[in-house]
C-alpha positions as CSV (number, residue, x, y, z in Angstrom):
1,M,0.1,0.2,0.0
2,P,1.6,3.4,-0.7
3,A,1.5,6.3,1.8
4,G,-1.3,8.6,1.9
5,S,-2.6,11.2,3.9
6,V,-6.0,12.4,4.9
7,V,-7.2,15.9,6.3
8,Y,-9.6,16.1,9.1
9,K,-11.1,19.4,10.0
10,V,-11.7,20.3,13.6
11,A,-13.9,23.2,14.6
12,A,-13.7,25.2,17.7
13,A,-16.1,27.7,19.6
14,A,-14.9,31.6,19.1
15,S,-14.3,31.3,23.1
16,T,-12.6,28.2,23.2
17,T,-8.6,29.0,24.2
18,T,-7.6,25.6,25.6
19,K,-6.3,22.9,23.6
20,V,-8.2,20.0,21.7
21,S,-6.7,16.2,21.7
22,V,-7.0,14.3,19.1
23,K,-6.8,10.6,19.2
24,P,-6.3,8.0,16.6
25,G,-8.9,5.6,15.8
26,D,-9.6,2.9,13.1
27,L,-8.2,3.0,10.0
28,K,-10.8,1.1,7.4
29,L,-9.4,0.2,3.3
30,A,-11.9,-0.7,0.8
31,L,-12.1,0.3,-3.0
32,T,-14.1,3.1,-4.3
33,S,-16.4,0.6,-5.7
34,A,-17.0,-1.7,-3.0
35,T,-20.0,-0.8,-0.5
36,T,-18.3,-2.6,2.7
37,P,-14.7,-2.3,3.9
38,V,-12.2,-4.6,2.7
39,T,-9.9,-4.1,5.5
40,T,-10.3,-2.8,9.0
41,C,-7.0,-2.0,10.9
42,T,-7.8,-1.3,14.7
43,T,-4.9,1.0,16.8
44,T,-3.5,0.0,19.7
45,S,-1.4,2.9,20.3
46,T,-2.4,5.4,23.2
47,E,-0.8,8.3,22.3
48,V,-2.8,11.6,22.0
49,L,-1.9,14.3,19.8
50,D,-3.0,18.1,21.6
51,V,-3.6,20.9,19.2
52,P,-3.4,24.6,20.8
53,I,-6.1,26.8,20.1
54,G,-5.3,30.4,19.5
55,T,-7.6,33.3,18.7
56,G,-7.5,32.6,15.0
57,G,-10.0,31.4,12.7
58,G,-8.1,30.7,9.8
59,G,-5.9,34.1,9.1
60,S,-3.8,36.2,11.0
61,E,-2.5,39.5,11.6
62,D,0.0,39.2,8.7
63,D,-2.8,38.6,5.9
64,I,-2.4,35.1,5.3
65,V,-5.5,33.5,5.1
66,T,-6.5,29.6,5.2
67,Y,-9.0,29.3,2.1
68,D,-10.9,25.9,1.8
69,C,-11.0,25.3,-1.9
70,T,-13.3,22.4,-3.6
71,L,-14.7,20.9,-6.9
72,P,-18.0,21.7,-8.5
73,S,-20.6,18.6,-6.8
74,G,-20.3,15.5,-8.9
75,T,-16.0,16.2,-9.6
76,T,-13.6,14.3,-7.8
77,D,-9.4,15.0,-7.7
78,A,-7.0,13.7,-5.1
79,D,-6.2,17.1,-4.5
80,Y,-9.3,18.5,-3.7
81,P,-10.8,19.6,-1.0
82,A,-7.2,21.7,-0.4
83,D,-6.2,24.0,2.2
84,V,-4.9,26.8,0.4
85,D,-3.0,30.1,2.4
86,I,-2.7,32.7,0.4
87,K,-1.3,36.4,1.5
88,V,-4.2,38.7,1.0
89,V,-3.5,42.4,1.0
90,M,-5.8,44.9,0.2
91,T,-5.2,48.6,-0.3
92,P,-8.0,51.2,-0.1
93,P,-8.1,54.3,-1.6
94,T,-7.0,57.6,0.2
95,S,-10.0,59.3,-0.1
96,A,-13.3,58.6,-0.9
97,T,-17.0,60.4,-1.3
98,T,-20.4,59.1,-0.7
99,N,-22.1,58.1,-3.7
100,T,-19.1,57.3,-5.8
101,D,-17.3,54.5,-6.3
102,A,-14.2,53.4,-4.1
103,S,-11.6,51.2,-5.9
104,I,-9.8,48.9,-3.7
105,T,-7.0,46.8,-5.2
106,W,-6.6,43.0,-3.9
107,T,-3.5,41.2,-4.0
108,G,-3.1,37.6,-3.2
109,T,-0.1,35.5,-3.0
110,I,0.1,31.6,-2.7
111,Q,2.2,30.2,0.1
112,A,3.9,27.0,0.7
113,S,2.4,26.4,4.2
114,G,-0.7,25.4,2.6
115,D,-2.0,22.4,-0.1
116,A,-1.1,23.4,-3.4
117,L,-3.9,25.2,-5.5
118,K,-4.0,23.0,-8.7
119,A,-5.8,23.7,-11.8
120,P,-8.3,20.0,-12.1
121,T,-8.5,18.1,-15.3
122,G,-10.7,19.9,-17.5
123,F,-9.9,23.6,-16.1
124,P,-10.9,26.0,-18.9
125,T,-8.0,27.0,-20.6
126,T,-9.5,29.8,-22.9
127,S,-9.7,33.0,-20.8
128,P,-10.1,31.6,-17.3
129,K,-10.4,34.5,-14.5
130,L,-9.5,34.9,-10.8
131,F,-13.0,36.4,-9.5
132,A,-12.1,38.1,-5.8
133,T,-14.7,38.7,-3.3
134,I,-14.2,41.3,-0.4
135,K,-16.7,42.0,2.7
136,A,-17.3,45.3,3.8
137,S,-19.4,47.1,6.5
138,G,-20.0,50.6,7.6
139,A,-20.9,53.7,5.7
140,G,-23.8,52.1,3.5
141,A,-21.3,49.8,1.9
142,P,-22.6,46.8,0.0
143,A,-22.2,44.1,2.4
144,T,-20.1,42.0,-0.5
145,A,-18.6,43.1,-3.5
146,T,-16.5,41.3,-6.6
147,G,-13.9,42.1,-9.3
148,E,-12.2,39.9,-11.7
149,A,-8.9,39.7,-13.8
150,A,-7.6,37.5,-16.7
151,L,-6.0,34.4,-15.3
152,T,-2.9,33.6,-17.6
153,G,-0.4,30.6,-17.6
154,V,-2.5,28.2,-16.0
155,T,-2.9,24.4,-17.9
156,A,-5.1,21.8,-16.5
157,G,-3.0,19.2,-14.0
158,S,-0.6,21.8,-13.3
159,D,-0.7,24.0,-9.8
160,I,-1.6,27.4,-9.7
161,T,1.2,29.5,-8.7
162,T,0.7,33.2,-9.6
163,L,-2.0,35.4,-8.7
164,P,-3.2,38.9,-10.8
165,S,-4.3,41.8,-8.9
166,V,-7.8,42.5,-8.6
167,T,-9.3,45.9,-9.1
168,I,-12.9,46.0,-6.5
169,K,-15.3,48.6,-6.9
170,V,-17.3,49.4,-3.5
171,K,-19.8,52.7,-3.8
172,P,-20.5,54.1,0.1
173,T,-23.7,55.8,0.8
174,T,-23.1,57.9,3.7
175,A,-20.0,59.4,5.4
176,G,-18.2,57.2,7.8
177,T,-15.6,54.5,7.7
178,V,-15.5,51.3,5.8
179,S,-14.2,48.0,7.2
180,L,-12.9,45.0,4.7
181,T,-11.8,41.8,4.7
182,A,-11.1,39.1,2.8
183,G,-13.9,37.3,0.9
184,D,-14.6,34.4,-1.3
185,L,-12.1,33.1,-4.4
186,A,-13.5,31.5,-7.5
187,F,-11.4,30.4,-10.8
188,G,-12.9,29.7,-13.9
189,T,-14.6,31.8,-16.5
190,S,-18.2,32.1,-14.4
191,A,-18.3,33.2,-10.5
192,T,-21.5,31.6,-10.4
193,S,-20.4,28.4,-11.7
194,P,-16.6,28.2,-11.2
195,A,-14.4,25.3,-11.8
196,I,-12.8,25.8,-7.8
197,R,-14.6,27.4,-5.3
198,C,-12.3,28.5,-2.7
199,T,-14.3,30.3,0.6
200,A,-12.6,32.3,3.3
201,P,-13.1,32.0,6.8
202,T,-15.5,33.9,8.8
203,T,-13.4,35.1,11.4
204,G,-9.7,35.9,12.3
205,L,-9.4,37.8,9.6
206,K,-7.4,41.3,9.0
207,A,-9.7,44.7,8.6
208,Y,-8.7,47.3,6.0
209,T,-10.4,50.7,6.8
210,F,-10.5,53.5,4.8
211,T,-12.9,57.3,5.5
212,V,-15.9,57.8,3.4
213,T,-16.6,61.9,3.5
214,A,-20.2,63.9,2.3
215,G,-19.7,64.4,-1.4
216,T,-20.4,67.7,-2.7
217,A,-23.9,68.2,-2.8
218,S,-25.4,68.6,-6.4
219,P,-26.3,72.4,-6.9
220,S,-30.0,73.1,-6.9
221,P,-31.7,74.0,-10.0
222,S,-32.3,77.9,-10.3
223,P,-35.9,78.9,-10.1
224,S,-37.8,79.4,-13.5
225,P,-38.4,83.1,-14.2
226,S,-41.3,84.6,-13.6
227,A,-43.5,85.9,-16.3
228,T,-43.9,89.8,-16.3
229,T,-47.1,91.0,-16.8
230,T,-47.7,94.2,-18.5
231,S,-51.1,96.6,-18.5
232,P,-53.2,96.1,-21.5
233,R,-52.8,99.0,-23.9
234,P,-56.3,100.4,-25.1
235,T,-57.2,99.8,-28.7
236,R,-58.5,102.5,-31.2
237,T,-61.2,101.3,-32.7
238,S,-62.1,103.6,-36.1
239,T,-65.5,103.7,-37.9
240,A,-65.9,104.2,-41.5
241,T,-69.3,104.4,-44.0
242,V,-68.4,102.7,-47.5
243,T,-71.2,103.1,-50.0
244,V,-71.3,100.4,-53.0
245,T,-72.9,101.3,-56.1
246,P,-74.1,98.4,-58.0
247,S,-73.2,97.9,-61.5
248,S,-75.5,97.5,-64.7
249,T,-76.6,94.4,-65.8
250,R,-77.8,93.3,-68.8
251,K,-80.9,91.0,-69.5
252,S,-81.3,88.2,-71.8
253,Q,-84.1,88.6,-74.1
254,T,-85.5,85.4,-75.3
255,P,-87.5,85.7,-78.7
256,K,-90.9,84.7,-79.2
257,A,-91.7,81.5,-80.5
258,G,-88.1,80.4,-80.7
259,A,-85.5,78.8,-78.3
260,D,-83.6,81.0,-75.8
261,T,-80.5,82.6,-77.7
262,G,-79.5,84.4,-75.0
263,A,-78.6,88.1,-75.6
264,G,-78.6,88.1,-79.3
265,G,-78.8,90.7,-81.4
266,D,-78.5,93.6,-78.4
267,M,-74.8,91.7,-77.5
268,G,-73.5,93.4,-80.8
269,P,-72.7,92.2,-84.4
270,D,-75.0,88.9,-85.7
271,G,-72.8,86.0,-86.2
272,R,-74.4,85.7,-89.6
273,L,-72.6,89.1,-90.7
274,F,-69.3,87.2,-90.4
275,I,-70.2,84.6,-92.5
276,L,-71.4,86.1,-95.3
277,T,-67.9,88.2,-95.1
278,G,-66.1,85.1,-95.3
279,T,-67.9,83.6,-98.3
280,A,-67.0,86.7,-99.7
281,L,-63.7,86.7,-99.5
282,I,-63.0,83.1,-100.9
283,T,-65.2,84.1,-104.0
284,A,-63.0,86.3,-104.5
285,A,-59.5,84.8,-104.2
286,A,-61.1,82.0,-106.3
287,V,-61.9,84.7,-109.4
288,G,-58.5,86.4,-109.0
289,G,-56.8,83.2,-109.1
290,L,-58.4,82.3,-112.3
291,L,-57.9,85.3,-113.6
292,I,-53.6,85.1,-113.1
293,R,-53.8,81.8,-114.5
294,R,-55.2,83.0,-117.8
295,R,-52.7,85.2,-118.2
296,T,-50.0,83.2,-117.4
297,A,-51.2,80.6,-120.3
298,K,-51.5,83.4,-123.0
299,G,-48.1,84.9,-122.3
């Protein structure tokens, strides 16, 4: 049987300051497909391992945070779960005002004191990212805020040794002091469905603070100018009398026992005069033409 290791996690109450004694128990060996143990080993040792309990909780004043890193449900890997130690440093803004985004720079360095952070089989190699979350309180800031940064130089099956810096924005709404502590981490292409999720402890974390001052109030709109009223001027009215003289009109006369022909002869020369004149002109032209023809024939 090759050598192996098993990680046990023991949670102690926050008020506990005494030691915790760990005593080895039975060891059972079996195949992963077996429903019952194949071999059971019973220890006869009486040695007890005493573990002192301090006021930590996963972090310390030197910014080391122990993350509990796991894979998605249904995914198995010999390297997970893993306790990864990361030194977290946050750089808050030097000045901040209400209702304005305040930028915090998150920087993480993986420590050799914990387990390795390994990219499991199937880890996305196209545009993977690190999603870093921080917890905030005070000055009306949101409870959590998340930022992201590209994760480069990572291949499936290899250790992740370098983490990028992440810019995280927090918008406080009131004047006061904002307190920041480290939050969870996610690795992959999505913060909600990551390939690796690392959960931060809830106590024993170093806090970073920054002060928020009241922002300059936006200028109030100037009042609309009031309408100027002027006294109405009297209207001068002039009255004029105009006399209209109707023009004379002509009346048509209808001949007795005949059709209505309108004005007839009363309106000017009769049309028959024009017809007779035209006939005379045509006859004269014809006679003239004959005379000219005869003279031409004789000559």
